[in-house]
DOSE-687404 format. One record per atom (N, C-alpha, C, CB): residue number from 1; atom name; chain; x, z negated, y; residue in one letter. Coordinates in nm, 3 decimals. Glycine has a CB too. Layout:
n:atom:chain:east:up:north:res
NUM:CA:A:X:Z:Y:A $
...
//
This chain:
n:atom:chain:east:up:north:res
1:N:A:-4.809:0.558:-2.968:X $
1:CA:A:-4.667:0.564:-2.941:X $
1:C:A:-4.589:0.554:-3.072:X $
1:CB:A:-4.625:0.454:-2.844:X $
2:N:A:-4.475:0.618:-3.076:X $
2:CA:A:-4.391:0.617:-3.195:X $
2:C:A:-4.303:0.493:-3.194:X $
2:CB:A:-4.306:0.745:-3.203:X $
3:N:A:-4.291:0.429:-3.311:X $
3:CA:A:-4.208:0.309:-3.320:X $
3:C:A:-4.061:0.345:-3.306:X $
3:CB:A:-4.232:0.236:-3.452:X $
4:N:A:-3.981:0.257:-3.246:X $
4:CA:A:-3.837:0.277:-3.247:X $
4:C:A:-3.785:0.265:-3.391:X $
4:CB:A:-3.765:0.175:-3.155:X $
5:N:A:-3.670:0.324:-3.417:X $
5:CA:A:-3.605:0.311:-3.546:X $
5:C:A:-3.467:0.250:-3.524:X $
5:CB:A:-3.594:0.449:-3.618:X $
6:N:A:-3.447:0.134:-3.583:X $
6:CA:A:-3.320:0.063:-3.570:X $
6:C:A:-3.241:0.076:-3.700:X $
6:CB:A:-3.343:-0.086:-3.535:X $
7:N:A:-3.111:0.092:-3.691:X $
7:CA:A:-3.029:0.098:-3.811:X $
7:C:A:-2.887:0.055:-3.777:X $
7:CB:A:-3.030:0.240:-3.871:X $
8:N:A:-2.809:0.032:-3.884:X $
8:CA:A:-2.670:-0.009:-3.867:X $
8:C:A:-2.642:-0.152:-3.909:X $
8:CB:A:-2.630:0.007:-3.727:X $
9:N:A:-2.746:-0.226:-3.947:X $
9:CA:A:-2.724:-0.363:-3.990:X $
9:C:A:-2.657:-0.369:-4.127:X $
9:CB:A:-2.856:-0.438:-3.995:X $
10:N:A:-2.630:-0.491:-4.169:X $
10:CA:A:-2.567:-0.508:-4.300:X $
10:C:A:-2.515:-0.649:-4.317:X $
10:CB:A:-2.455:-0.409:-4.319:X $
11:N:A:-2.437:-0.667:-4.423:X $
11:CA:A:-2.375:-0.795:-4.453:X $
11:C:A:-2.228:-0.788:-4.412:X $
11:CB:A:-2.389:-0.831:-4.605:X $
12:N:A:-2.185:-0.885:-4.334:X $
12:CA:A:-2.048:-0.886:-4.285:X $
12:C:A:-1.997:-1.029:-4.282:X $
12:CB:A:-2.038:-0.822:-4.144:X $
13:N:A:-1.868:-1.047:-4.300:X $
13:CA:A:-1.809:-1.180:-4.292:X $
13:C:A:-1.795:-1.224:-4.146:X $
13:CB:A:-1.671:-1.181:-4.362:X $
14:N:A:-1.793:-1.353:-4.127:X $
14:CA:A:-1.770:-1.406:-3.993:X $
14:C:A:-1.642:-1.348:-3.935:X $
14:CB:A:-1.764:-1.561:-3.995:X $
15:N:A:-1.648:-1.311:-3.808:X $
15:CA:A:-1.535:-1.248:-3.742:X $
15:C:A:-1.538:-1.097:-3.748:X $
15:CB:A:-1.409:-1.297:-3.803:X $
16:N:A:-1.627:-1.042:-3.828:X $
16:CA:A:-1.637:-0.898:-3.843:X $
16:C:A:-1.719:-0.833:-3.732:X $
16:CB:A:-1.696:-0.865:-3.977:X $
17:N:A:-1.739:-0.703:-3.747:X $
17:CA:A:-1.809:-0.623:-3.646:X $
17:C:A:-1.915:-0.534:-3.709:X $
17:CB:A:-1.710:-0.538:-3.566:X $
18:N:A:-2.017:-0.505:-3.633:X $
18:CA:A:-2.119:-0.407:-3.669:X $
18:C:A:-2.162:-0.334:-3.542:X $
18:CB:A:-2.243:-0.476:-3.740:X $
19:N:A:-2.208:-0.211:-3.560:X $
19:CA:A:-2.263:-0.135:-3.449:X $
19:C:A:-2.406:-0.094:-3.485:X $
19:CB:A:-2.175:-0.010:-3.417:X $
20:N:A:-2.500:-0.144:-3.408:X $
20:CA:A:-2.640:-0.111:-3.429:X $
20:C:A:-2.678:0.007:-3.341:X $
20:CB:A:-2.730:-0.233:-3.399:X $
21:N:A:-2.770:0.087:-3.394:X $
21:CA:A:-2.822:0.201:-3.318:X $
21:C:A:-2.974:0.196:-3.319:X $
21:CB:A:-2.771:0.335:-3.377:X $
22:N:A:-3.032:0.247:-3.214:X $
22:CA:A:-3.178:0.253:-3.204:X $
22:C:A:-3.217:0.388:-3.147:X $
22:CB:A:-3.233:0.138:-3.116:X $
23:N:A:-3.309:0.454:-3.215:X $
23:CA:A:-3.365:0.579:-3.165:X $
23:C:A:-3.507:0.550:-3.120:X $
23:CB:A:-3.362:0.692:-3.275:X $
24:N:A:-3.532:0.571:-2.991:X $
24:CA:A:-3.664:0.541:-2.936:X $
24:C:A:-3.730:0.669:-2.887:X $
24:CB:A:-3.654:0.439:-2.820:X $
25:N:A:-3.861:0.669:-2.886:X $
25:CA:A:-3.932:0.785:-2.834:X $
25:C:A:-3.916:0.793:-2.683:X $
25:CB:A:-4.082:0.779:-2.873:X $
26:N:A:-3.939:0.910:-2.629:X $
26:CA:A:-3.923:0.926:-2.486:X $
26:C:A:-4.015:0.837:-2.405:X $
26:CB:A:-3.947:1.068:-2.449:X $
27:N:A:-4.136:0.813:-2.457:X $
27:CA:A:-4.231:0.729:-2.384:X $
27:C:A:-4.179:0.587:-2.368:X $
27:CB:A:-4.365:0.728:-2.456:X $
28:N:A:-4.108:0.538:-2.469:X $
28:CA:A:-4.054:0.403:-2.461:X $
28:C:A:-3.926:0.401:-2.379:X $
28:CB:A:-4.028:0.346:-2.603:X $
29:N:A:-3.844:0.502:-2.397:X $
29:CA:A:-3.707:0.499:-2.346:X $
29:C:A:-3.698:0.543:-2.199:X $
29:CB:A:-3.619:0.588:-2.430:X $
30:N:A:-3.770:0.645:-2.164:X $
30:CA:A:-3.747:0.715:-2.038:X $
30:C:A:-3.753:0.625:-1.917:X $
30:CB:A:-3.846:0.823:-2.021:X $
31:N:A:-3.644:0.622:-1.840:X $
31:CA:A:-3.635:0.552:-1.711:X $
31:C:A:-3.664:0.403:-1.722:X $
31:CB:A:-3.731:0.614:-1.613:X $
32:N:A:-3.661:0.349:-1.843:X $
32:CA:A:-3.691:0.207:-1.862:X $
32:C:A:-3.565:0.128:-1.892:X $
32:CB:A:-3.793:0.187:-1.974:X $
33:N:A:-3.568:0.000:-1.850:X $
33:CA:A:-3.469:-0.091:-1.906:X $
33:C:A:-3.496:-0.099:-2.055:X $
33:CB:A:-3.475:-0.233:-1.838:X $
34:N:A:-3.390:-0.103:-2.132:X $
34:CA:A:-3.402:-0.118:-2.277:X $
34:C:A:-3.327:-0.243:-2.320:X $
34:CB:A:-3.348:0.006:-2.353:X $
35:N:A:-3.366:-0.298:-2.434:X $
35:CA:A:-3.305:-0.424:-2.476:X $
35:C:A:-3.297:-0.431:-2.628:X $
35:CB:A:-3.385:-0.543:-2.422:X $
36:N:A:-3.206:-0.513:-2.672:X $
36:CA:A:-3.200:-0.556:-2.812:X $
36:C:A:-3.252:-0.699:-2.819:X $
36:CB:A:-3.053:-0.546:-2.869:X $
37:N:A:-3.331:-0.724:-2.923:X $
37:CA:A:-3.385:-0.855:-2.950:X $
37:C:A:-3.347:-0.893:-3.092:X $
37:CB:A:-3.540:-0.857:-2.931:X $
38:N:A:-3.358:-1.022:-3.124:X $
38:CA:A:-3.335:-1.064:-3.262:X $
38:C:A:-3.428:-1.179:-3.296:X $
38:CB:A:-3.187:-1.104:-3.283:X $
39:N:A:-3.457:-1.188:-3.424:X $
39:CA:A:-3.541:-1.296:-3.472:X $
39:C:A:-3.486:-1.347:-3.603:X $
39:CB:A:-3.687:-1.249:-3.489:X $
40:N:A:-3.448:-1.473:-3.602:X $
40:CA:A:-3.400:-1.540:-3.724:X $
40:C:A:-3.518:-1.611:-3.789:X $
40:CB:A:-3.285:-1.640:-3.692:X $
41:N:A:-3.511:-1.634:-3.920:X $
41:CA:A:-3.622:-1.702:-3.989:X $
41:C:A:-3.657:-1.835:-3.923:X $
41:CB:A:-3.585:-1.727:-4.136:X $
42:N:A:-3.786:-1.854:-3.896:X $
42:CA:A:-3.832:-1.978:-3.837:X $
42:C:A:-3.816:-1.986:-3.687:X $
42:CB:A:-3.763:-2.090:-3.898:X $
43:N:A:-3.756:-1.883:-3.627:X $
43:CA:A:-3.732:-1.883:-3.482:X $
43:C:A:-3.817:-1.776:-3.414:X $
43:CB:A:-3.584:-1.859:-3.451:X $
44:N:A:-3.836:-1.794:-3.283:X $
44:CA:A:-3.902:-1.690:-3.206:X $
44:C:A:-3.806:-1.575:-3.177:X $
44:CB:A:-3.958:-1.748:-3.074:X $
45:N:A:-3.864:-1.460:-3.151:X $
45:CA:A:-3.782:-1.346:-3.112:X $
45:C:A:-3.718:-1.374:-2.977:X $
45:CB:A:-3.867:-1.215:-3.107:X $
46:N:A:-3.590:-1.344:-2.965:X $
46:CA:A:-3.518:-1.369:-2.841:X $
46:C:A:-3.445:-1.244:-2.795:X $
46:CB:A:-3.420:-1.485:-2.858:X $
47:N:A:-3.427:-1.233:-2.664:X $
47:CA:A:-3.355:-1.118:-2.609:X $
47:C:A:-3.205:-1.142:-2.627:X $
47:CB:A:-3.390:-1.096:-2.459:X $
48:N:A:-3.135:-1.039:-2.666:X $
48:CA:A:-2.990:-1.046:-2.687:X $
48:C:A:-2.916:-0.979:-2.572:X $
48:CB:A:-2.951:-0.981:-2.820:X $
49:N:A:-2.962:-0.859:-2.535:X $
49:CA:A:-2.894:-0.783:-2.430:X $
49:C:A:-2.991:-0.683:-2.370:X $
49:CB:A:-2.768:-0.711:-2.484:X $
50:N:A:-2.975:-0.655:-2.241:X $
50:CA:A:-3.061:-0.563:-2.168:X $
50:C:A:-2.974:-0.463:-2.094:X $
50:CB:A:-3.155:-0.639:-2.070:X $
51:N:A:-3.021:-0.339:-2.086:X $
51:CA:A:-2.949:-0.237:-2.010:X $
51:C:A:-3.048:-0.154:-1.931:X $
51:CB:A:-2.864:-0.147:-2.104:X $
52:N:A:-3.016:-0.130:-1.804:X $
52:CA:A:-3.103:-0.046:-1.721:X $
52:C:A:-3.073:0.101:-1.747:X $
52:CB:A:-3.083:-0.080:-1.571:X $
53:N:A:-3.158:0.187:-1.694:X $
53:CA:A:-3.136:0.331:-1.710:X $
53:C:A:-3.005:0.373:-1.643:X $
53:CB:A:-3.254:0.410:-1.652:X $
54:N:A:-2.961:0.296:-1.544:X $
54:CA:A:-2.837:0.327:-1.475:X $
54:C:A:-2.714:0.261:-1.534:X $
54:CB:A:-2.849:0.288:-1.334:X $
55:N:A:-2.733:0.177:-1.635:X $
55:CA:A:-2.620:0.117:-1.705:X $
55:C:A:-2.589:-0.027:-1.670:X $
55:CB:A:-2.502:0.196:-1.679:X $
56:N:A:-2.666:-0.090:-1.582:X $
56:CA:A:-2.647:-0.232:-1.555:X $
56:C:A:-2.688:-0.311:-1.677:X $
56:CB:A:-2.728:-0.278:-1.430:X $
57:N:A:-2.617:-0.421:-1.703:X $
57:CA:A:-2.641:-0.495:-1.826:X $
57:C:A:-2.658:-0.645:-1.801:X $
57:CB:A:-2.528:-0.472:-1.924:X $
58:N:A:-2.720:-0.710:-1.897:X $
58:CA:A:-2.735:-0.855:-1.898:X $
58:C:A:-2.729:-0.900:-2.043:X $
58:CB:A:-2.869:-0.900:-1.829:X $
59:N:A:-2.661:-1.013:-2.066:X $
59:CA:A:-2.646:-1.064:-2.201:X $
59:C:A:-2.692:-1.208:-2.211:X $
59:CB:A:-2.501:-1.052:-2.247:X $
60:N:A:-2.745:-1.243:-2.326:X $
60:CA:A:-2.771:-1.383:-2.355:X $
60:C:A:-2.637:-1.457:-2.359:X $
60:CB:A:-2.848:-1.400:-2.490:X $
61:N:A:-2.637:-1.582:-2.316:X $
61:CA:A:-2.513:-1.659:-2.312:X $
61:C:A:-2.445:-1.664:-2.449:X $
61:CB:A:-2.541:-1.801:-2.262:X $
62:N:A:-2.525:-1.667:-2.554:X $
62:CA:A:-2.471:-1.683:-2.688:X $
62:C:A:-2.391:-1.562:-2.736:X $
62:CB:A:-2.582:-1.709:-2.785:X $
63:N:A:-2.405:-1.447:-2.671:X $
63:CA:A:-2.335:-1.327:-2.716:X $
63:C:A:-2.240:-1.269:-2.612:X $
63:CB:A:-2.435:-1.222:-2.756:X $
64:N:A:-2.235:-1.330:-2.494:X $
64:CA:A:-2.147:-1.279:-2.388:X $
64:C:A:-2.003:-1.274:-2.436:X $
64:CB:A:-2.158:-1.366:-2.263:X $
65:N:A:-1.938:-1.162:-2.407:X $
65:CA:A:-1.799:-1.145:-2.445:X $
65:C:A:-1.780:-1.096:-2.587:X $
65:CB:A:-1.727:-1.273:-2.429:X $
66:N:A:-1.888:-1.093:-2.666:X $
66:CA:A:-1.878:-1.048:-2.804:X $
66:C:A:-1.960:-0.921:-2.830:X $
66:CB:A:-1.923:-1.159:-2.898:X $
67:N:A:-2.073:-0.908:-2.764:X $
67:CA:A:-2.162:-0.794:-2.784:X $
67:C:A:-2.158:-0.703:-2.661:X $
67:CB:A:-2.308:-0.842:-2.811:X $
68:N:A:-2.176:-0.573:-2.686:X $
68:CA:A:-2.183:-0.475:-2.578:X $
68:C:A:-2.300:-0.381:-2.602:X $
68:CB:A:-2.050:-0.395:-2.567:X $
69:N:A:-2.388:-0.372:-2.505:X $
69:CA:A:-2.502:-0.280:-2.514:X $
69:C:A:-2.469:-0.153:-2.436:X $
69:CB:A:-2.632:-0.345:-2.459:X $
70:N:A:-2.512:-0.039:-2.490:X $
70:CA:A:-2.493:0.088:-2.422:X $
70:C:A:-2.611:0.178:-2.455:X $
70:CB:A:-2.358:0.155:-2.462:X $
71:N:A:-2.621:0.291:-2.385:X $
71:CA:A:-2.732:0.382:-2.410:X $
71:C:A:-2.687:0.526:-2.386:X $
71:CB:A:-2.852:0.348:-2.319:X $
72:N:A:-2.755:0.616:-2.453:X $
72:CA:A:-2.736:0.760:-2.436:X $
72:C:A:-2.870:0.815:-2.388:X $
72:CB:A:-2.686:0.830:-2.570:X $
73:N:A:-2.879:0.840:-2.259:X $
73:CA:A:-3.008:0.882:-2.202:X $
73:C:A:-3.048:1.023:-2.248:X $
73:CB:A:-3.001:0.878:-2.049:X $
74:N:A:-2.955:1.103:-2.288:X $
74:CA:A:-2.987:1.238:-2.334:X $
74:C:A:-3.047:1.238:-2.474:X $
74:CB:A:-2.863:1.326:-2.332:X $
75:N:A:-3.014:1.135:-2.552:X $
75:CA:A:-3.060:1.129:-2.692:X $
75:C:A:-3.159:1.016:-2.719:X $
75:CB:A:-2.941:1.112:-2.784:X $
76:N:A:-3.202:0.947:-2.611:X $
76:CA:A:-3.297:0.835:-2.627:X $
76:C:A:-3.245:0.731:-2.726:X $
76:CB:A:-3.435:0.887:-2.675:X $
77:N:A:-3.117:0.701:-2.718:X $
77:CA:A:-3.056:0.604:-2.810:X $
77:C:A:-3.000:0.485:-2.734:X $
77:CB:A:-2.945:0.671:-2.893:X $
78:N:A:-3.007:0.371:-2.799:X $
78:CA:A:-2.949:0.248:-2.748:X $
78:C:A:-2.859:0.192:-2.858:X $
78:CB:A:-3.060:0.144:-2.705:X $
79:N:A:-2.746:0.138:-2.818:X $
79:CA:A:-2.650:0.087:-2.914:X $
79:C:A:-2.619:-0.060:-2.885:X $
79:CB:A:-2.520:0.172:-2.912:X $
80:N:A:-2.576:-0.131:-2.988:X $
80:CA:A:-2.528:-0.268:-2.971:X $
80:C:A:-2.403:-0.284:-3.055:X $
80:CB:A:-2.638:-0.373:-3.012:X $
81:N:A:-2.289:-0.292:-2.989:X $
81:CA:A:-2.164:-0.319:-3.057:X $
81:C:A:-2.148:-0.470:-3.066:X $
81:CB:A:-2.042:-0.253:-2.983:X $
82:N:A:-2.134:-0.519:-3.187:X $
82:CA:A:-2.126:-0.663:-3.211:X $
82:C:A:-1.990:-0.695:-3.273:X $
82:CB:A:-2.241:-0.713:-3.304:X $
83:N:A:-1.911:-0.771:-3.201:X $
83:CA:A:-1.779:-0.813:-3.249:X $
83:C:A:-1.775:-0.964:-3.266:X $
83:CB:A:-1.668:-0.767:-3.150:X $
84:N:A:-1.675:-1.011:-3.338:X $
84:CA:A:-1.656:-1.155:-3.359:X $
84:C:A:-1.786:-1.221:-3.404:X $
84:CB:A:-1.605:-1.221:-3.230:X $
85:N:A:-1.849:-1.160:-3.502:X $
85:CA:A:-1.980:-1.209:-3.546:X $
85:C:A:-1.970:-1.349:-3.606:X $
85:CB:A:-2.041:-1.113:-3.649:X $
86:N:A:-2.077:-1.426:-3.586:X $
86:CA:A:-2.087:-1.563:-3.634:X $
86:C:A:-2.209:-1.576:-3.725:X $
86:CB:A:-2.095:-1.664:-3.515:X $
87:N:A:-2.207:-1.673:-3.815:X $
87:CA:A:-2.325:-1.692:-3.902:X $
87:C:A:-2.454:-1.709:-3.823:X $
87:CB:A:-2.304:-1.813:-3.992:X $
88:N:A:-2.447:-1.767:-3.705:X $
88:CA:A:-2.569:-1.786:-3.625:X $
88:C:A:-2.621:-1.657:-3.563:X $
88:CB:A:-2.543:-1.887:-3.516:X $
89:N:A:-2.548:-1.548:-3.580:X $
89:CA:A:-2.598:-1.417:-3.537:X $
89:C:A:-2.689:-1.354:-3.642:X $
89:CB:A:-2.481:-1.323:-3.507:X $
90:N:A:-2.699:-1.416:-3.758:X $
90:CA:A:-2.784:-1.365:-3.864:X $
90:C:A:-2.930:-1.360:-3.818:X $
90:CB:A:-2.771:-1.451:-3.991:X $
91:N:A:-2.990:-1.241:-3.827:X $
91:CA:A:-3.127:-1.221:-3.780:X $
91:C:A:-3.166:-1.076:-3.807:X $
91:CB:A:-3.140:-1.255:-3.629:X $
92:N:A:-3.294:-1.047:-3.786:X $
92:CA:A:-3.339:-0.909:-3.780:X $
92:C:A:-3.331:-0.867:-3.633:X $
92:CB:A:-3.486:-0.893:-3.837:X $
93:N:A:-3.269:-0.754:-3.609:X $
93:CA:A:-3.247:-0.704:-3.473:X $
93:C:A:-3.341:-0.587:-3.445:X $
93:CB:A:-3.101:-0.660:-3.454:X $
94:N:A:-3.402:-0.591:-3.327:X $
94:CA:A:-3.499:-0.491:-3.284:X $
94:C:A:-3.459:-0.436:-3.147:X $
94:CB:A:-3.641:-0.551:-3.279:X $
95:N:A:-3.502:-0.314:-3.119:X $
95:CA:A:-3.489:-0.264:-2.983:X $
95:C:A:-3.629:-0.237:-2.927:X $
95:CB:A:-3.401:-0.134:-2.978:X $
96:N:A:-3.640:-0.245:-2.797:X $
96:CA:A:-3.765:-0.221:-2.728:X $
96:C:A:-3.736:-0.217:-2.579:X $
96:CB:A:-3.871:-0.330:-2.762:X $
97:N:A:-3.837:-0.196:-2.499:X $
97:CA:A:-3.817:-0.205:-2.355:X $
97:C:A:-3.770:-0.346:-2.322:X $
97:CB:A:-3.947:-0.171:-2.278:X $
98:N:A:-3.699:-0.357:-2.210:X $
98:CA:A:-3.657:-0.486:-2.161:X $
98:C:A:-3.676:-0.493:-2.012:X $
98:CB:A:-3.512:-0.514:-2.198:X $
99:N:A:-3.623:-0.597:-1.950:X $
99:CA:A:-3.632:-0.610:-1.805:X $
99:C:A:-3.515:-0.692:-1.755:X $
99:CB:A:-3.766:-0.673:-1.763:X $
100:N:A:-3.434:-0.632:-1.671:X $
100:CA:A:-3.323:-0.706:-1.612:X $
100:C:A:-3.374:-0.815:-1.518:X $
100:CB:A:-3.230:-0.612:-1.537:X $
101:N:A:-3.497:-0.798:-1.471:X $
101:CA:A:-3.553:-0.896:-1.376:X $
101:C:A:-3.620:-1.012:-1.450:X $
101:CB:A:-3.656:-0.828:-1.283:X $
102:N:A:-3.626:-1.002:-1.583:X $
102:CA:A:-3.694:-1.106:-1.659:X $
102:C:A:-3.836:-1.069:-1.690:X $
102:CB:A:-3.690:-1.237:-1.584:X $
103:N:A:-3.909:-1.157:-1.761:X $
103:CA:A:-4.048:-1.126:-1.799:X $
103:C:A:-4.137:-1.113:-1.675:X $
103:CB:A:-4.104:-1.234:-1.893:X $
104:N:A:-4.253:-1.045:-1.691:X $
104:CA:A:-4.305:-0.988:-1.816:X $
104:C:A:-4.243:-0.852:-1.847:X $
104:CB:A:-4.457:-0.975:-1.810:X $
105:N:A:-4.250:-0.815:-1.974:X $
105:CA:A:-4.199:-0.687:-2.019:X $
105:C:A:-4.316:-0.609:-2.078:X $
105:CB:A:-4.084:-0.705:-2.123:X $
106:N:A:-4.325:-0.483:-2.041:X $
106:CA:A:-4.428:-0.396:-2.096:X $
106:C:A:-4.375:-0.336:-2.226:X $
106:CB:A:-4.468:-0.284:-1.994:X $
107:N:A:-4.387:-0.414:-2.335:X $
107:CA:A:-4.330:-0.370:-2.462:X $
107:C:A:-4.400:-0.246:-2.515:X $
107:CB:A:-4.338:-0.481:-2.565:X $
108:N:A:-4.321:-0.162:-2.583:X $
108:CA:A:-4.377:-0.057:-2.664:X $
108:C:A:-4.401:-0.113:-2.804:X $
108:CB:A:-4.285:0.067:-2.667:X $
109:N:A:-4.437:-0.028:-2.900:X $
109:CA:A:-4.454:-0.076:-3.037:X $
109:C:A:-4.321:-0.125:-3.094:X $
109:CB:A:-4.513:0.035:-3.127:X $
110:N:A:-4.326:-0.221:-3.183:X $
110:CA:A:-4.206:-0.273:-3.247:X $
110:C:A:-4.176:-0.194:-3.374:X $
110:CB:A:-4.222:-0.424:-3.279:X $
111:N:A:-4.047:-0.169:-3.394:X $
111:CA:A:-4.005:-0.106:-3.517:X $
111:C:A:-3.986:-0.209:-3.628:X $
111:CB:A:-3.876:-0.028:-3.495:X $
112:N:A:-3.926:-0.166:-3.739:X $
112:CA:A:-3.904:-0.256:-3.851:X $
112:C:A:-3.779:-0.341:-3.833:X $
112:CB:A:-3.894:-0.177:-3.979:X $
113:N:A:-3.695:-0.304:-3.741:X $
113:CA:A:-3.573:-0.380:-3.719:X $
113:C:A:-3.466:-0.349:-3.823:X $
113:CB:A:-3.604:-0.528:-3.719:X $
114:N:A:-3.350:-0.407:-3.802:X $
114:CA:A:-3.240:-0.393:-3.898:X $
114:C:A:-3.179:-0.531:-3.921:X $
114:CB:A:-3.133:-0.292:-3.847:X $
115:N:A:-3.160:-0.565:-4.048:X $
115:CA:A:-3.114:-0.698:-4.086:X $
115:C:A:-2.962:-0.709:-4.068:X $
115:CB:A:-3.154:-0.730:-4.231:X $
116:N:A:-2.921:-0.812:-3.998:X $
116:CA:A:-2.779:-0.846:-3.985:X $
116:C:A:-2.758:-0.982:-4.050:X $
116:CB:A:-2.732:-0.847:-3.834:X $
117:N:A:-2.668:-0.987:-4.146:X $
117:CA:A:-2.637:-1.111:-4.215:X $
117:C:A:-2.487:-1.136:-4.205:X $
117:CB:A:-2.683:-1.107:-4.363:X $
118:N:A:-2.451:-1.252:-4.150:X $
118:CA:A:-2.311:-1.287:-4.132:X $
118:C:A:-2.280:-1.406:-4.222:X $
118:CB:A:-2.279:-1.320:-3.982:X $
119:N:A:-2.188:-1.386:-4.315:X $
119:CA:A:-2.151:-1.493:-4.407:X $
119:C:A:-2.033:-1.572:-4.351:X $
119:CB:A:-2.116:-1.436:-4.545:X $
120:N:A:-2.033:-1.700:-4.384:X $
120:CA:A:-1.925:-1.787:-4.334:X $
120:C:A:-1.805:-1.786:-4.427:X $
120:CB:A:-1.974:-1.931:-4.316:X $
//
């Protein structure tokens, strides 16, 4: 399977915004719930937001009201609009399959992720 490609990260001041994009292969993307995950140094990877093929969404409590997940089913792309960023949002962000129903998740291969750094 082809790894997803995540991009759009960068360095931003607290309160700023970034828009992440993910291009996934059809095998990973097609008819699947998709999700954004993040991993900060010393922490486990955690789910940030999940979106079904039909557009239903779920967010981690820490990002509700600030982040918005969306997808383009024609282009196998998933997006994460991040507003009002906080230093604690600093992490490497990844996309992969997700599950609105919760674990287990049949993950595809992991990409390299995109680094988001929020300065205070």
